[in-house]
Steps between C-alpha positions, in 0.01 A plus 500: 500500500452132575635257237413138462742240607717357205456141611185480313667354196631209708162463657345465152729216390458315834121522484473377145726209586274396789174523322325169427165381390329211679242305305205360713295208370121502582273201488247494219214398731579757770627245745800550717826365362811430685800729431754231585735463797576812698858616476703494824531834659862629492617773732688803353859442439720759647790584259845601610442514881849637546464793273633824658249776551509785248696803606258752330123498444346403165456755216273773624138495363387826656278286732349805678458870423392760751503879451308787639340698225605872536270781412170297532256562777236247603173684590343330810734210451277383212715365213207537267527860537851510346526588133678213318636740241669694785645185634670404160618862460664467847683198399621657179644798705664269751680289236646734233750236386208281386268766366746770374582567148753227493307257726352172389147629556538866386191487256272422794547864625350659191204242489402568863394843409219352305363345827398842600173671422490597136768252395481224251384206717617239240861612564476508872725209639312467823272193547201475721594489873375223717432512876530201738638434841837328437667585813239366740448824692131522405539782264519514125835510322548624141639301219621708201618396158640724232665436166863583462606660176679441274569159639133393504550337844247552785579652844308333780481682830323451836449777748378499858447781760708518819493782750323734246763433237477314165752214485594294203530136599549337163670616184559262202553570130461223249337372178153434638216284361278555798472562867283332756412559866432183702431560862806701617725392225577671167578272208664621172487306175779560255593344165776238492757465236350179372162500329217348709658581842480788737646616828275563807664701775319531834563778761366493849496730792776445756422673839861481593635706205172703475497436123371260234773257455584256212354151593491277205608494135325234291557377145180369358374338186195684370419254212503781234836427351612445143415156364684370196336241276689187433590451133298240324697183385622506153324254261715203412637488154514193277849372447508619141408859584756758570457797743526742206196330341278554813503873589176458688672270758735774603227761510281282715764505777511877533275648778460831654489541873171644637519863627548541862218627709554833678418554869229762563568777754 
C-alpha cells in the first residue's frame, strides 16, 4: 500500500522558518498612501552550477497507482452500477498482506461485513462514494473512502472504467482530515505534526501514466493552533521587602497555556 514520503518532517521545519507576517498600514481617511520605494527585482540565484547529477532518483513517493480490479464486472460500462462494498472486498482479497490476520488493516475485514444488508451500519468502514469525471473521458469516475482499522487511517481510492474493466487509478492511505474534488484534481487534507498546520496533497490525472499522480504537497497554516499567554510582569517590590514576604508576586507570574483547538473532520 502507498506510504507517505518521509521528507515531510524536513518540509515542516523549512515551512515554519520561511513563514512571515507583513503588517500593512491603512490611512485613517481612506486615502491612498504610498508604500515606500519598490525593491529592485533580483533574478533567482543558481547555486552550485557544477553539481554533478544524482545517480539515482529521489526517494519514491508512490506517485502513481494503477491496477485492474479482479472479480468486478461493470454493467453497461456504468461505474454507478458497481457495488462499492464489492470493490473494497476485492481489494482485501487482492492484498492479503495488508488485510490478513497479521496485516496493518486486519480489523477492516470484520467491519466490512456490517456494510452488507442487515449489518450494523455504525460499524461499516465504507464512506459515501462520490462520482465525477476526473479522467476527462466524459464519463463519471468513482472516488471511494473507507476507514482502516485498527490504525484509524483512511484509504482514498479512485476508479475508472476502461474496456469494460474497473481500474484503480489512485490508492493512498493516510491520516485524513478531509478530501476535496476541485475540477479534475483530488485534494487530501492531513494533520501536521505542529498544532495549527496541515498538509494538503493534490493528485491530478496524468494521461501518459493513465493514473492519478501526485502533483503537490503543501504545508499550510490554518490559524487554529495553540496560543500561549505571555506571563504578566511581576510587581516591583520595595527595597525593604524580601521575596519571601510577597508570595503574591510569585503567584502572579504563573499562567496556564490555553487549550489547543482541535480540527473538525
